C-alpha positions as CSV (number, residue, x, y, z in Angstrom):
1,M,-51.6,98.8,31.7
2,A,-48.0,99.9,32.4
3,L,-46.6,96.7,33.9
4,G,-49.4,96.4,36.5
5,N,-48.7,99.9,37.9
6,P,-51.8,102.2,37.6
7,E,-49.9,105.3,38.6
8,R,-47.3,104.7,35.8
9,A,-50.1,103.9,33.4
10,A,-51.9,107.2,34.2
11,L,-48.8,109.2,33.6
12,L,-48.1,107.5,30.3
13,L,-51.8,107.8,29.2
14,G,-51.6,111.5,29.8
15,A,-48.3,111.8,28.0
16,S,-49.4,109.8,25.0
17,K,-52.6,111.9,24.7
18,A,-50.7,115.2,24.8
19,L,-48.1,114.0,22.3
20,L,-50.7,112.8,19.9
21,E,-52.6,116.1,20.1
22,E,-49.3,118.1,19.7
23,I,-48.5,116.4,16.4
24,G,-52.1,116.4,15.3
25,V,-52.6,112.7,15.0
26,S,-55.7,110.7,16.0
27,L,-55.6,107.1,17.1
28,W,-56.9,104.5,14.7
29,P,-60.2,102.9,15.9
30,A,-58.5,99.7,17.2
31,N,-55.9,101.7,19.0
32,R,-58.5,104.1,20.4
33,L,-60.3,101.0,21.9
34,E,-57.1,99.8,23.5
35,Y,-56.4,103.3,24.9
36,E,-60.0,103.5,26.3
37,R,-59.6,100.0,27.8
38,D,-56.3,100.9,29.5
39,L,-57.9,104.1,30.8
40,A,-60.9,102.3,32.2
41,S,-58.6,99.7,33.9
42,T,-56.5,102.5,35.4
43,Q,-59.6,104.4,36.5
44,A,-60.8,101.3,38.4
45,L,-57.6,101.2,40.4
46,L,-57.1,104.8,41.3
47,E,-59.0,107.4,43.1
48,E,-60.5,110.0,40.7
49,K,-58.4,112.9,42.0
50,T,-55.2,110.8,41.8
51,L,-56.0,109.8,38.3
52,V,-56.7,113.4,37.2
53,R,-53.5,114.6,38.8
54,L,-51.3,111.9,37.2
55,I,-52.8,112.3,33.7
56,A,-52.2,116.1,34.0
57,E,-48.6,115.4,35.0
58,G,-48.2,113.1,32.1
59,E,-49.7,115.7,29.7
60,H,-47.0,118.2,30.8
61,M,-44.1,115.8,30.1
62,T,-41.9,116.6,27.2
63,E,-41.5,113.9,24.5
64,E,-38.0,113.1,25.8
65,E,-39.3,112.8,29.4
66,A,-42.2,110.5,28.4
67,L,-40.0,108.2,26.3
68,T,-37.3,108.0,29.0
69,Y,-40.0,107.3,31.6
70,A,-41.7,104.7,29.4
71,F,-38.5,102.7,28.8
72,E,-36.6,103.1,32.0
73,D,-37.8,99.8,33.5
74,R,-36.9,97.9,30.4
75,E,-33.2,98.9,30.7
76,R,-32.9,97.3,34.1
């Protein structure tokens, strides 16, 4: 999960799903399992409506927005 932050994780899960769909790439089986595991962990920590909203927000991020958001804490 995104550094122990389920809200951040939900946004990034949504962004990664949308970006993969946009370029027509499927996750490899091992990566799919990791994605599903991260999604399940995130679902366990958030209310359903919050999860759905955050994933949808992530799906609407541009590639640049998603990358900036994903790496912003690493630069501090």
